[in-house]
N, C-alpha and C positions, 0 to 999 in steps of 0.2 A: 258388644256391651250395650246395655239398655238403660234408658231413663226409668225412674220409678217415682216420679212426682216429688222430687226432693224439695224444691222451693215452695213455700206456702206460709200460711199464718198458724197461729196456735189454735189447736182444736183437740182438747182432751176430754173425752166423755167420762161418765160415771164408771163405766167399764173400760179400763185401759186396753183390754183385749180387743175392743171394738175400734178405738182410735185413741192414740196418745201423743198427737203431734204438739210440738212446743216450739215457739219462736221467741227467743228472749234477746233483746238488744240487737236485733236485725229487723229491717223493714222490707217486707215483700213489695216488689215493684214490677209491674207488667211492662213488657217491651211494646211500646206504642207503635213502633214501625211495623211489627209483624214479621221482621226478617232478622231478628237477633239470634244469637246462639241458642238462647232459651226463651220461651215465652214469658217466663218470670224468673227474677233473680232476687238476691237478698243484699240490701245495702246496710252498712253499719249505722246504728242510731248515733245521734250527736253525743259529744262529750261536753263536759263542763269546765270552764276556767273561771277563776275568781275575778269578779268585776268590782265589787265593793264589799267591805266587811263592816256591817253595822254592829254597834256594840250591844247587841241583845241576843237572845237565844232562839228566836223564831221569827222568820219573816212571814207576815200575815197578809200582805197585799203589795202589789207593785202596779203602777199606773203611769201612762204617758199622757202629758198634757202640754200642748204647744211646744213640742220638741224637748221637754224636760222630764226626767224620771222622778216620780214620788213613790215613797215606800212607807209601809207600816211594819215595824219590827217590835214585837212585844208591845210596850206602851209608848214607843217613840214614833213620831211622824217625821219623815226625813225628806229633804230635797237632795237628790243625788246628781252630781254633775257628770259630764261626759268623760272626765278622766277618772271617775270612780270615787272622787272625794265627795264629802257630804256635809250637810249642816242639819241639826235638829231644829225643826220649826214648831214643834208642839208635843204635847203629851195627851194620850188617849187612854181610855179604859181598856183593859186587857182581860179577855175571858178565855184566851187560848184558841178561839175559833177564828176562821178567816175574817178579816176585815174587808170592807167594800169601799170603793172610791168612785165618785162620779164628778161631773163638772158642768157649770154653765159657762158663759162667755168669759167671766173674769174670776170665778171662785171655784174652789175644789171642796166637795162635800165628803166627809169621812164618817162612816158608820162603824163603830167598834165598841164591843162590850156593852151594847144596849144603848149607847149614847151617840149623838151626832155632833160633828165639829165642822168648822169651815176654815179654809185658808184663803186669804185674799191674794190672788196672784197678781192682779193689776188694778189700777184705779183705787177707789175707796168705797167701802161698803155703805149701805144706808145708815148703819149704826156708827159710822165713823172710823171703822178699822181700815188702816192704810195698807198698801201693798206690802206683803211680807208678814202681815198680822195673822194671828191664829186665835180662835175662840171656840168655846163650847156653845152650842146652840141652846137657847133658853127652853126650859121645859115647865115654866111656872106661869107665864103671862098668857093673855088671851091670844097673842100672836105666836105662841109657842108650839112646839111639837107636842102632841097629845099622848105621851107615853113612851116607854122604851121602844127602840127600833132595832131591826135586825138586818135589813138590807136596804140598798138605795139604787137609784138610777136617775136618768135625766133625759129630757127630750124637749124640743121646741122652746128652750130657754127656762123650762121649769125643772126644779129638782124634786125628787119623789122619794119618800121613805115608806117602808113597810112597818107598820106598828106591830110589835111582838104580840103573839097569842091573840090575834084578832082577825077580823075579816076586812080590815081597813088599811088604806094607804092615805098619806097626807102629802099635799102638794105645796111647794113654796110659791111665793109671789114671783112674778116674772123677773128673771136675772137677779134674784135676791134670796141668798141663803139664810138671811137673818129673820125673815118674816114668813110665816106659814098660815096667814089668814087673809081673807078679803073682807074689808070693812069691819075688821075686828072679829069676824067669825072664822074659826079654823077651817081650812079647806080640806075636808076629809071626804073620801069616797069609800063607801062600804059595799062589798060584794053581797048581793042578795040572791044570786043565781045558783049558788050551791051552799049547803049548810055548814061546811067545814071551814076552819080557819085557813087563811092564806099562809102557806108554808114558805113560799119563795116568790121572788119577783125578778123579772128580766125585761129590759127595754130592747126591742128589736124592731127595725124598720119603723121607728117613731110610734110603735105600739107598746103599751105597758102590759106584759103578760103576767097574769096572777095565777099561781099554781096552788091548788088545794090537794088534799090527800087523794081525792077521787076524780077531780075534774080540773080543767084549766079554762081561763077566760081572758081574752085580750081586750084591753081598752085603748081608745084612740082620742086624740085632741079634737073634740067635737065643737068647741067654742061655746058650749052651753054654760049655765051657771055652775055646773059641777066641774067644768073644764074638760074632764075625761069621762067618757061613757063607754059602755060595752060595745064591741064590734058586732053589728047585726050578723047573725048566723055564724059567729065565731066560737061558739061554745064547743069545747073539745072534751070528749068523754075519756079523758086520760089524765090522771094526776101524777104526783111526784112522791118519791120516797126519800130522796136525798136533797135537801134544800140548797146545797152549794154545788150540786152537779150540773145545772143547766149552763150551756154555752151557746153562743151564736156563731155559726160558721156555715160556709157554703150557702149563704143567704137563707138560712133556716135555723131552727132551734133543735138542739140535742139535749136529752135529759135522761136520767135514770128514773124510770116510771114506777108508779103504784096506782092501785085502783081498789074498788071493793071486791075485786076478784083475786088480788094478790099483788106482789111487787117483785122487782128485780129484773125487769126487761128494759133494755135501752131503746129509746125511741127517737126518731127524727120527725118533728112536726113540719111538714111541708104544706104551706098554705095553712089550712086548719085541720089537716088530716095526719094523724100519727102513723108513721111507718116504722116497723120493727127493724133495728139494725144490729142487735145482738143475735147470738145463735145459741143453740142448745148447749154447747160446750161451755161458753163463758157464763151463761145463766146458771148452769149446774155448779160451776166453780164458785160463783158469787153466793149461791145458796149455802155453801159450806162456811162462809164467813160469820164471825160472831154478830156483826151488824153491817149493813150496807148503807144505813141512814147517814153515816158520817162521810160518805164519798164526796170528794172535792174535784171539780173539773176545771180545766182550762183548755183553750183551743189556740193553735198557731198554724201558720202556713210556711212551708219550707220545701224548696226543690220541686215545686208543682204538686206537693201533697198537702192536704189539709188534715190535721191530726186533732183528735179529741183525747186529751190525757185525763184519765180518771183514776184518782188515788184513793185507796181505801186505808185510812190511817190505822184503825184497829187491826185489820187483817195484815197490815204491812205489805201491801201489794199495790202495783200500778199497772193498769191495762191501757192500751192505746188503740183507738179505732182510726183507721185510715179511710177517709171518704173517697180517696182516689180508687181504691181497690175493693172496698167493702170488707176488708180483712182486719182481724184483731191480732195484735202481738203484745208481748209483755215487755215492760221496761223495769230495770232494777238498778240499784246502786250497791256496791259491795261495802260491807261494814267490816273492816279489819278487826275491830274489837270483838265482834261476835263470830267472825269467821264464816259469815253467811251473807247472801244477798237479800236486801229488803226493798221496800218501795223506793221509787226513783226520788232523788234528792231535789225535787221541785214540787211546788204546790200552786204557784201563780205565775203569770206571764205578762210581759209587756214588750212590745216592739219599739225600741227607742235607740237613738244614736246609730241606726242601721244595724242593730243587734237584737237577737232574741235574748231577753233578760228574764231570768226566773228566780224566784225566791225559795230559799232552803227552809223546809219545815222544822229542821233540827238545829239551826244556827241562825246567826244574823247575816249570813252570806247571801249576796246577790250574785248569780253566776251569768256569764256569757255562754249560751248554749249554741254550739255549731257542729256541723258535720266534720269528721276527721279530715285534716288537711296536711299535705306534706309540702314543706318549703323547698325552695330551689337547692338548699344545702343538704336536703335529705332528712331533716328532723321532722317528727310528727307533732302535730298539735291537736287538741280536742280528742285524744284517744284514751283519756282517763276522765273520771268524774272528780275534778279538783285533786288529782293525785291518787284517787282510789281506782284500782283496776276495774275494767268493765268486762264482765263475764258474758260472752255471747254464746248462745246455745241454739242449735237447730236439731230437733228430733223429728225424723222423717216418718212418712206413713209406713204401715205394716207391709212387709214383703212376704207373700205367700202364694203358692199355686195350689189351691184347694187342699192345703195341709199336707201336701206331698213333700218328700225330702228335696231340699235344694242345696246344692253344693256351691259354696261361694268362693270362686277363684280369685276375684279381684274387684276392688271398689276404688273408683277414682272420683275425687271431688274436684270439679272444675272451678277455679277461683282466680282472682287476679294475683299472680305470683310476683316475686321480686320486690316486695314492699318493705323489706327490712329497712330499719332506720340507719342514718349515718350520724354518729358512729354506730356500729352494729350492737345488737343485743349480745350478752355474754352468758355463758353457762357457769356452773359452780366452780369451774377451774379458771374463770376469767378469760376463756377463749371465746372468739366470736361464734355466734350460732344463728341459724335461721329462726324466724318466728315459727311457732308451732301450732299446728292444728291437731286437736285431740279427738280420737275416735273410741267409742265404746258401743256395745250393742246388747240387746236383750233377746233371748230365744224363748221366753215364756210369756210373750204378750206385753211386756212392758213393766214387769214386776221386779225382776232381779237383773243386775247388769254386770257385764264383763269388766275386767280391768281396762284402763285407758291405754291406747297405743298412740304414740305421738308420731307426727310426720312433719318435717320442715317444708316450708313453701317458698324458699328463696330469699337470700339476702338482697340488698339493694341492687337492682339492675338485672337480676337473674330471672328474667321474665318467662323463661321456658321451663322453670321448675314445675314439677307435678306433685300433687298430693295423692299417693297411691298406697293402698294396703293390699297385700296378697295373702292367699292361703288362710281364708277366714272361717274355714270349717263348714258345717252343715246345719241346717235348721228346717223345721216345718213352718215356722213363722218367725220373722226377725224384724226388729226395729233398730235402725242405725241412728246414732246421735253424734254430731260433731260439735266441738266447742273450741273457743279460743279466748285467751286472757291476756295475750301480749298487747302492748300499747302501740298498735299499728292499725292502719285502715284495712279491713278485711271484707272484700266483696265476694260473695258466693254466687256462682253462676248456675251451676247444676251439678248433678252427680250421676254416675254411670256404674252399673253393676254387670259384671260378667259372671253368670251362673248357669248351671244346668241341673237337670234337663228341662228344656222348654221354657226358660225364663225370657220373655220378650219385652219390648218397650211398652211402657204405660202411656196412656193418653196424656197430651200436654195439659197443664193446669188450666189453660184457657178453655179447652174443650170440656173439662170436668165442671168448671164454674158455669159454663154455658148450660150444661144439663141441669145443674142445680137451680139456676135461675128460671 
């Protein structure tokens, strides 16, 4: 039996005959020891469990500050406690777009629907608002914010807002969200280094990064009269296409880029040098979407991986970049009403109370997101998305020997067996059953597919169960796809094919990636 490059990321080209790999709700992970059964395997993506149900239809931001979770859902601003209970602290404008939250030492700044608000966490504001107080920031006086705002950030005790449809940011007074002027003069910094409006802003490593359509420029706290000035030699010849896509992770910035040459490439700005992290396959996929300008990104770290989640609301898709492997995979949440999988049920993230907490774009729910876990009693947790089944799919590379006939005697998928829950799953007759792995294949390059063949892989404790399919016919070119929808943890290690004539082992994934690099 021979390996055929089964573990890997999503990589479907314009011509599926060339490559049609798909990895949905599984995470490719390399074996760092170099002595594992396989050089790469597939871990199940996290599931979602309800943490708090806010009384609104859309979570637009979550934010951790001094060990407490804050959230914006529709027009409500909430303080969410460790037990999931919450209190509404204020009302904000709601335009349906993501809200943004930042903070200084004692105040939280919220930008939502073009307006800015602050929440006094501790002490008392200059304007006399006591702890627990909430107010909209003035837009009429000389100390006011000079126009509608779209994003915010903070560093060095200053809060910063991006003025909508402009080339300007405005800076608050030190540790004071109520005053935005020095000596009665609004503290506004205008970008003159590129002619376009600033579309997005992100604070990273105490620098304020301003993204235009064609270029990017970081500013730093210089101590001058302007407070912030451009970083010398920091000009980046790469702009942005999706204003809510940038994230900071792995000590650098990731964004969905644009320029005067085009748009739709994912970049990692290392220092002041943009490095392409997307590939032809995902770029060609994104090019088919009605728009990519609405993409929303967030980053999180889990199990040694650093992930960039990129949600496309109009296209109803979520892609995930794993900085640990450089591979992309897809994430989805099943919609029972539509009978189909759509974008993942998360749009924003905060790590708080020792949990990864994410906001639902379609409800007021805040979820606890965690990898599948089996308790000592044998019950599984985090194997659904708040009760909705998780459809996991791995579509493997093409199998062909120069288009000659191959006779497929046997396919074995190596996985962690014996993971059935306690009590066990039951079939239509209410009889105990194994969790099922489903197999189908295409013999025409990935266009048409066979019927599914199911194979059980062990009730609880049956660790020697094997997932094997035999007498699978012949083909000149074949693509195998396995999937699972049962609420259990499913770890795929590799797959082996027995076929003739002359079908031999393929190179390990690590060797193939090394050649590409």
